[in-house]
C-alpha positions in Angstrom: -3.2 -12.2 7.1 -1.4 -9.0 7.8 -2.8 -5.5 7.9 -3.7 -2.9 5.4 -1.0 -0.9 3.8 2.7 -1.4 4.5 3.0 1.1 7.2 -0.3 2.9 7.9 0.0 6.4 6.5 -0.3 7.8 9.9 2.0 5.4 11.6 4.5 6.9 14.0 8.2 6.8 13.3 10.2 3.8 14.3 12.1 5.7 16.8 9.0 7.0 18.4 7.9 3.4 18.8 10.8 2.5 21.1 10.1 1.5 24.6 8.2 -1.1 26.6 9.2 -3.3 29.4 12.1 -5.5 28.8 11.8 -8.4 31.2 13.6 -10.8 28.8 16.8 -10.8 26.8 16.5 -11.5 23.1 18.0 -14.8 22.2 20.5 -14.1 19.4 21.1 -17.8 18.6 19.7 -19.3 15.4 16.4 -21.0 15.8 17.2 -23.9 13.5 13.7 -25.6 13.6 11.9 -22.3 12.9 14.4 -21.5 10.1 13.9 -24.9 8.5 10.2 -24.5 8.4 10.5 -21.0 7.1 12.8 -22.0 4.3 10.6 -25.0 3.4 7.5 -22.9 3.1 9.4 -20.2 1.2 10.6 -22.9 -1.2 7.0 -24.1 -1.7 5.8 -20.6 -2.7 8.8 -20.1 -4.9 7.8 -23.2 -6.9 4.2 -21.9 -7.1 5.5 -18.6 -8.3 7.3 -20.1 -11.3 4.4 -22.5 -12.1 2.0 -19.6 -12.1 2.9 -18.7 -15.6 1.1 -21.9 -16.7 -2.0 -21.1 -14.7 -4.9 -20.0 -16.9 -2.3 -20.1 -19.6 -2.4 -17.3 -22.2 -1.0 -17.5 -25.7 1.7 -15.1 -24.6 2.6 -13.0 -21.6 4.1 -10.3 -23.9 1.4 -7.7 -23.2 0.5 -5.6 -20.2 -3.0 -7.2 -20.1 -1.5 -10.7 -19.6 1.7 -10.1 -17.7 0.6 -7.0 -15.7 -3.1 -7.8 -15.2 -3.3 -11.6 -15.4 -5.5 -11.4 -18.4 -8.2 -9.3 -16.7 -10.2 -12.4 -15.8 -9.8 -13.2 -12.1 -13.0 -14.3 -10.4 -14.3 -13.2 -7.0 -12.2 -15.5 -4.8 -8.9 -15.0 -6.7 -9.5 -11.3 -6.6 -10.3 -11.5 -2.8 -7.1 -13.3 -2.0 -5.1 -11.1 -4.4 -6.5 -7.8 -2.9 -6.1 -9.2 0.6 -2.5 -10.2 -0.1 -1.9 -6.8 -1.7 -3.4 -4.5 0.9 -2.6 -6.4 4.1 1.1 -6.5 3.9 3.9 -8.0 5.9 5.0 -4.7 7.2 1.6 -4.0 8.6 1.7 -7.4 10.2 4.7 -6.0 12.0 3.9 -2.2 12.2 0.3 -2.2 13.6 1.1 -4.3 16.7 4.4 -2.3 17.1 2.4 0.9 17.1 0.0 -0.5 19.7 2.9 -1.8 21.8 4.6 1.6 21.9 2.1 4.4 21.4 -1.3 2.9 21.8 -4.7 3.3 20.1 -4.3 6.5 18.1 -1.1 5.4 16.3 -2.1 1.7 16.0 -5.8 1.0 16.2 -6.9 3.7 13.8 -6.0 1.1 11.1 -9.1 -0.9 12.0 -11.8 1.8 11.4 -9.8 3.0 8.4 -10.3 -0.4 6.7 -14.0 -0.4 7.8 -14.8 2.8 6.0 -12.4 1.9 3.1 -14.6 -0.6 1.4 -17.8 1.5 1.1 -15.7 4.1 -0.6 -14.3 1.7 -3.2 -17.7 0.1 -3.7 -18.8 3.5 -4.9 -16.2 4.3 -7.5 -14.0 1.3 -8.3 -16.7 -0.4 -10.4 -16.8 2.7 -12.6 -13.1 2.7 -12.9 -13.1 -1.0 -13.8 -15.7 -0.4 -16.5 -14.1 2.5 -18.2 -10.7 0.8 -18.1 -12.2 -2.4 -19.5 -13.9 -0.5 -22.3 -10.7 1.4 -23.3 -7.9 -0.9 -22.3 -6.6 1.3 -19.6 -4.0 -0.3 -17.4 -3.4 2.6 -14.9 -5.3 5.5 -13.4 -3.0 7.8 -15.4 -4.4 6.1 -18.6 -7.9 7.1 -17.5 -6.9 10.7 -16.7 -5.2 10.9 -20.1 -8.4 9.7 -21.9 -10.7 11.8 -19.8 -8.9 15.1 -20.3 -6.5 14.5 -23.2 -3.9 16.1 -21.0 -0.4 14.6 -21.0 0.9 16.7 -18.2 -2.0 15.9 -15.8 -1.6 12.2 -16.7 2.2 12.5 -16.0 1.5 14.1 -12.6 -0.7 11.2 -11.6 1.7 8.6 -12.9 4.8 10.0 -11.3 3.1 10.5 -8.0 2.0 6.9 -8.0 5.4 5.6 -9.1 7.3 7.6 -6.5 4.8 6.8 -3.7 5.1 3.1 -4.3 8.9 2.8 -4.1 9.3 3.1 -0.3 6.2 0.9 0.0 8.2 -1.9 -1.7 11.2 -1.2 0.5 9.0 -1.6 3.6 8.1 -5.1 2.6 11.8 -6.0 2.7 12.0 -4.4 6.1 9.3 -6.8 7.2 11.4 -9.8 6.0 14.4 -8.3 7.8 12.5 -8.3 11.1 11.6 -12.0 10.8 15.2 -13.0 9.8 16.6 -11.0 12.7 14.4 -12.7 15.3 15.1 -16.1 13.7 18.8 -15.4 14.4 19.9 -14.6 10.8 20.4 -11.2 9.3 21.1 -8.1 11.5 24.3 -7.7 13.4 27.6 -6.5 12.1 28.6 -9.3 9.7 27.7 -7.9 6.2 27.4 -11.3 4.6 25.3 -12.8 7.4 23.3 -9.6 7.6 22.3 -9.2 4.0 22.6 -12.7 2.3 19.1 -14.0 3.3 17.5 -10.8 2.1 19.4 -10.9 -1.2 18.2 -14.5 -1.7 14.6 -13.5 -1.0 15.0 -10.6 -3.4 16.4 -12.7 -6.2 13.6 -15.3 -5.9 11.0 -12.5 -5.9 12.5 -10.8 -8.9 12.8 -14.0 -10.9 9.2 -15.3 -10.6 7.7 -11.9 -10.9 9.6 -11.4 -14.2 8.6 -14.9 -15.3 4.9 -15.1 -14.3 3.7 -11.5 -13.8 0.6 -10.9 -11.8 -0.3 -14.6 -11.8 2.5 -15.3 -9.4 1.3 -13.2 -6.5 -2.3 -14.3 -7.2 -1.3 -17.9 -6.6 0.9 -17.3 -3.7 -1.7 -15.1 -2.0 -3.7 -18.3 -1.3 -0.8 -19.7 0.8 0.0 -16.4 2.5 -3.6 -15.7 3.6 -4.2 -19.3 4.9 -1.0 -19.0 7.0 -1.9 -15.6 8.3 -5.4 -16.6 9.3 -4.1 -19.7 11.1 -1.3 -17.9 12.9 -3.5 -15.0 14.1 -6.4 -17.1 15.3 -4.2 -19.5 17.2 -2.3 -16.6 18.8 -5.4 -14.7 19.9 -6.9 -17.8 21.5 -3.7 -19.1 23.1 -1.6 -16.1 24.2 -4.1 -14.4 26.6 -4.2 -17.5 28.7 -0.4 -17.4 29.1 -0.2 -13.8 30.3 -3.1 -13.6 32.7 -6.1 -13.0 30.5 -7.6 -10.0 28.8 -8.1 -8.1 32.0 -4.4 -8.2 32.7 -3.6 -7.4 29.1 -5.7 -4.2 29.0 -4.6 -3.3 32.5 -0.9 -3.5 31.5 -1.5 -1.5 28.3 -3.4 1.2 30.2 -0.6 1.5 32.8 2.1 1.7 30.2 0.3 4.4 28.1 -0.3 6.5 31.2 3.4 6.3 32.2 5.2 9.6 31.5 7.8 9.5 28.8 11.1 10.4 30.4 12.1 12.6 27.5 8.9 14.6 27.1 7.1 14.2 30.5 3.9 13.5 28.5 2.1 10.1 28.7 3.7 7.4 26.7 0.7 6.9 24.5 -3.1 6.6 24.3 -5.1 3.8 25.7 -8.3 5.4 24.5 -8.0 8.5 22.4 -8.8 11.6 24.4 -10.7 14.7 23.3 -7.6 16.4 21.9 -6.8 13.3 19.8 -10.1 12.8 18.0 -9.2 14.9 15.0 -6.0 13.0 14.6 -7.7 9.7 14.9 -10.5 10.6 12.5 -8.4 12.3 9.8 -5.9 9.4 9.9 -8.7 6.9 9.3 -10.5 8.9 6.6 -7.3 10.1 4.8 -5.8 6.6 4.8 -9.0 5.1 3.4 -9.2 7.7 0.6 -5.5 7.2 -0.2 -5.2 3.5 -0.4 -6.9 2.9 -3.7 -5.1 5.7 -5.3 -1.9 3.6 -5.2 -1.1 1.8 -8.5 -0.8 -1.6 -6.8 -4.4 -1.4 -5.4 -5.7 -0.4 -8.9 -3.7 -3.2 -10.6 -5.2 -5.8 -8.4 -8.7 -4.4 -9.0 -8.4 -4.1 -12.7 -7.3 -7.8 -12.9 -10.8 -8.9 -12.0 -13.1 -10.3 -14.6 -16.2 -8.1 -14.1 -17.4 -5.0 -12.4 -19.6 -7.1 -10.1 -16.4 -8.9 -8.9 -15.2 -5.6 -7.6 -18.5 -5.0 -5.8 -18.6 -8.4 -4.3 -15.1 -8.0 -3.0 -16.0 -4.6 -1.5 -18.6 -6.6 0.5 -16.4 -9.5 1.6 -13.0 -7.8 2.1 -14.0 -6.5 5.5 -13.4 -10.0 6.8 -9.7 -9.0 6.8 -10.6 -6.0 9.1 -11.8 -8.4 11.7 -8.4 -10.3 11.7 -6.6 -6.9 11.7 -8.4 -5.9 14.9 -7.1 -9.2 16.5 -3.7 -8.6 15.1 -3.5 -5.1 16.6 -4.3 -6.4 20.0 -1.1 -8.6 19.9 0.8 -5.4 20.6 -0.9 -5.0 23.9 -0.5 -8.8 24.6 3.2 -8.2 24.2 3.1 -5.4 26.8 1.6 -7.8 29.3 4.1 -10.5 28.3 7.1 -8.1 28.8 8.4 -8.8 25.4 11.9 -7.7 24.7 12.4 -5.8 21.4 16.2 -5.6 21.5 17.6 -6.5 18.1 20.8 -8.2 17.2 22.5 -4.8 17.0 21.6 -4.2 20.7 19.2 -1.4 19.8 15.5 -1.3 20.7 13.4 -2.1 17.6 9.6 -2.3 18.3 9.1 -3.8 14.8 10.4 -7.1 16.3 7.6 -7.3 18.8 5.3 -9.8 17.0 8.1 -12.1 15.8 9.6 -12.0 19.3 6.3 -12.6 20.9 5.8 -15.8 18.8 9.3 -17.0 19.5 8.8 -16.5 23.3 5.6 -18.5 23.6 5.2 -21.0 20.8 7.1 -24.2 19.8 9.8 -23.7 17.3 7.9 -25.4 14.4 4.9 -23.0 14.9 7.3 -20.1 15.1 8.6 -21.1 11.7 5.0 -21.1 10.4 4.5 -17.6 11.8 7.7 -16.3 10.4 6.9 -17.8 7.0 3.5 -16.1 7.1 5.2 -12.7 7.6 7.9 -13.3 5.0 5.5 -14.6 2.4 3.2 -11.8 3.3 6.0 -9.5 2.1 6.5 -11.3 -1.2 2.9 -10.9 -2.4 2.5 -7.1 -2.1 6.1 -6.5 -3.1 5.4 -8.4 -6.4 2.2 -6.6 -7.1 3.7 -3.2 -6.2 6.7 -3.7 -8.5 4.4 -4.8 -11.3 2.1 -1.8 -10.8 5.0 0.6 -10.7 6.5 -1.0 -13.8 3.2 -0.8 -15.7 2.9 2.9 -14.7 6.4 3.6 -16.1 6.0 1.6 -19.3 2.5 2.9 -20.2 2.6 6.5 -18.9 6.2 7.5 -19.2 8.0 5.2 -21.7 5.1 5.0 -24.3 3.7 8.4 -23.6 6.9 10.4 -23.6 9.8 8.3 -24.9 8.5 5.9 -27.6 5.0 6.7 -28.8 5.0 3.8 -31.3 6.0 1.2 -28.8 4.2 -2.1 -29.5 2.4 -4.1 -26.8 5.4 -6.5 -26.8 7.8 -3.6 -26.2 5.6 -2.2 -23.5 5.6 -5.6 -21.7 9.4 -6.0 -22.1 10.0 -2.6 -20.6 7.6 -3.3 -17.8 9.3 -6.6 -17.0 12.7 -4.9 -16.8 11.4 -2.0 -14.8 9.9 -4.4 -12.3 13.5 -5.6 -11.7 14.7 -2.1 -11.4 12.2 -1.0 -8.8 12.8 -4.0 -6.7 16.6 -3.4 -6.9 16.0 0.2 -5.9 14.0 -1.0 -2.9 16.7 -3.4 -1.9 19.5 -0.8 -2.1 17.2 1.6 -0.2 16.9 -1.0 2.7 20.5 -2.1 2.7 22.1 1.4 2.5 19.8 3.6 4.4 18.3 3.5 7.9 15.0 1.8 7.9 13.6 4.9 9.4 14.0 6.6 6.0 11.8 4.0 4.4 9.1 4.6 7.0 9.4 8.4 6.6 9.2 8.2 2.8 6.3 5.8 3.0 4.4 8.3 5.2 5.2 11.0 2.8 4.0 8.9 -0.1 0.6 8.6 1.6 0.3 12.4 1.7 1.3 12.6 -1.9 -0.9 9.9 -3.3 -4.1 11.4 -1.8 -3.5 14.5 -4.0 -4.4 12.5 -7.1 -7.9 11.7 -5.7 -9.7 14.6 -7.4 -8.3 13.9 -10.8 -9.1 10.2 -10.5 -12.3 9.8 -8.4 -14.1 13.0 -9.1 -13.4 12.6 -12.8 -15.2 9.3 -12.8 -18.4 11.2 -12.1 -18.0 14.6 -13.6 -16.0 16.5 -16.1 -16.9 19.9 -14.5 -13.4 20.2 -13.0 -11.0 21.9 -15.4 -7.8 19.9 -16.3 -5.5 22.8 -15.6 -7.2 23.5 -12.2 -6.8 19.8 -11.3 -3.1 20.0 -12.1 -2.7 23.3 -10.1 -4.6 21.8 -7.1 -2.4 18.7 -7.2 0.7 20.9 -7.2 -0.4 23.0 -4.3 -1.4 19.9 -2.3 1.9 18.2 -3.0 4.0 21.3 -2.0 2.0 22.0 1.1 2.0 18.4 2.2 5.7 18.0 1.6 6.6 21.2 3.5 4.4 20.4 6.4 5.8 16.8 6.7 9.3 18.2 6.4 8.7 20.4 9.5 7.5 17.4 11.6 10.3 16.3 13.9 10.7 13.3 16.2 13.2 12.1 18.7 15.0 10.3 15.8 14.9 12.9 13.1 14.5 16.7 12.7 12.4 16.3 9.5 9.7 13.9 8.2 9.2 12.5 11.7 5.5 11.8 11.3 2.4 12.7 9.3 0.4 14.7 11.9 0.5 18.5 12.1 -1.7 21.2 13.5 -4.8 21.8 11.4 -4.9 25.5 10.4 -7.9 27.3 12.0 -8.7 24.4 14.3 -5.6 24.1 16.4 -6.0 20.4 16.7 -3.5 17.8 15.3 -4.6 16.1 12.1 -3.4 14.1 9.2 -1.4 16.3 6.9 -2.7 14.5 3.8 -6.3 15.6 4.6 -5.3 19.2 5.1 -3.3 19.2 1.9 -6.3 17.6 0.1 -8.6 20.3 1.4 -6.3 22.9 0.1 -6.0 21.0 -3.2 -9.8 21.0 -3.5 -10.2 24.7 -2.8 -7.6 25.6 -5.4 -9.2 23.2 -7.9 -12.7 24.6 -7.5 -11.7 28.3 -7.6 -9.5 27.9 -10.6 -12.2 25.7 -12.4 -14.7 28.5 -12.0 -12.2 31.1 -13.3 -11.1 29.0 -16.3 -14.7 28.2 -17.3 -15.5 31.9 -17.0 -12.6 32.6 -19.3 -13.7 29.8 -21.6 -10.4 28.0 -21.6 -10.6 24.7 -23.5 -10.8 21.6 -21.3 -9.5 19.0 -23.7 -11.3 16.2 -25.4 -13.1 13.4 -23.5 -12.4 10.0 -25.0 -15.0 8.4 -22.8 -18.8 8.3 -23.0 -21.4 7.9 -20.4 -22.0 4.3 -21.3 -18.3 3.4 -20.8 -18.7 3.7 -17.0 -21.2 0.9 -17.0 -19.5 -1.5 -19.4 -19.1 -5.1 -18.1 -17.5 -8.3 -19.1 -18.6 -9.4 -22.6 -19.4 -5.9 -23.8 -19.3 -6.3 -27.6 -17.8 -2.8 -28.0 -14.6 -3.8 -26.1 -13.0 -6.4 -28.3 -13.7 -4.6 -31.5 -12.5 -1.2 -30.3 -9.4 -2.5 -28.5 -8.3 -4.4 -31.5 -8.3 -1.3 -33.6 -7.2 1.4 -31.2 -4.3 2.3 -29.1 -5.5 3.3 -25.6 -3.2 6.3 -25.5 -3.7 7.3 -29.1 -5.4 10.7 -29.5 -6.2 12.8 -32.4 -4.3 16.1 -32.8 -5.7 19.0 -30.8 -8.1 21.2 -32.6 -7.9 24.9 -32.2 -9.9 25.8 -29.1 -10.1 22.2 -28.1 -12.2 19.4 -29.6 -14.9 20.1 -27.1 -15.1 23.7 -28.3 -14.0 24.9 -24.9 -17.0 23.4 -23.1 -16.3 21.4 -20.0 -18.6 18.6 -21.3 -21.6 17.1 -19.6 -21.4 16.0 -16.1 -21.6 12.2 -15.7 
């Protein structure tokens, strides 16, 4: 498996990750055996991706329920593999060890406690979101916000935030494939054809089977991906320490490297164990990342594809198994320090993102290197497919149908969504091929800050309607502006702007995750304005949901009859003063 998220929201910049002992010289020749194994396994999952359209065959894939959510009937294990394949991406497989290799525990190991506190959070609210979405046919979180407040602008804010934040996430999956291809001896370098052709082929295959099979394709492929990841990580953690002197030598080498002064700054290279001044950074990165992850459209898409609310809860209980493997994976970054792994790319530049592929190539037989490379590459295809489907669903449902063509049929929605899934993947490809990969990382970090600002409108609204819709929109806007400006002012050795996601917490003086500070400001603005707007008796829109909707489960007799007759986004015209008569409605 790989790790949560593409790049962890608080991950350091790629440039900041540079460094590490370089006792070996990267072999730039093509590893033929590894490449053959990689291509063979890639071909297997390609066939599975196309055959997936026949799995649990539906009468037609011409609806978002079938194409975009797999028919909303995945069971516990399918959902577990799908969520694992979605959340633990190829780039995390690359980025978490790279962060440990270069900057140590704060930048890298925070991902482990973050995934530990993540699942209790989703246990609390995701079942309610599944129930109300099942009851009303919601496909996205913006659908829910639309129904909860009857507010197109608040819904648009949520949908656009999710759509934009997901785009660099998809690009990072392609960056993960690039890292594998470069170590395998293909891609990278100065030859444009040799550099980009393998990635173009991978993109074409991904686009084709996603268009053909929808969410069923990544659901099937996730079984292969996770099996490969588990085998590769467990073998590596058992075998590699014996080759580099054991865990005492590994931790000793990591401690020595992190204590070594950086020649540019004079400060220690990184953190072996977070010090007193780093606790706020460590804690806010973990908490903020956990709160943000299930605000992303792709996380919600995988969750809403499950067949019951209890499937969601069971997965919240068993998904932490991935966190255990993530901890082992993170330690490979320190194994690479002890091994003296060289992270010089084919272009002659240091690239710490190569550390895991290079570590495997240095110590394992070629056939197993091919398996490891395939695990990373396939680990990119699964989340990239789900992310593109989720972004496309968000566009077709909350922008196309809501703002451009209100009378769009389910078939037209599905058609637009399929085409948009191709567009977003093409955008990600152009992003990766034309811009420095540092930009993809920077924008992904910024996306983590943005997406957390939708938390109040989505999660709080699952429990209460006390918050005013206009206050939620104002709080979102304030959080977005503050987070963007703060991130813009963060510099690194590689860039003057968007160089990271940590900044000083106002009033405390310690460094913290910008997303959490922006969220706190968002919340303060939302609460104060809500009090004011209620005092002024400003209408709060009509609530299309009822208290019982948040407990609906599979087989609820209200669902089929209501969805057959109603459009999820259809609302009655506004009444003067609001259909709730200006009252905020009962808390739920």
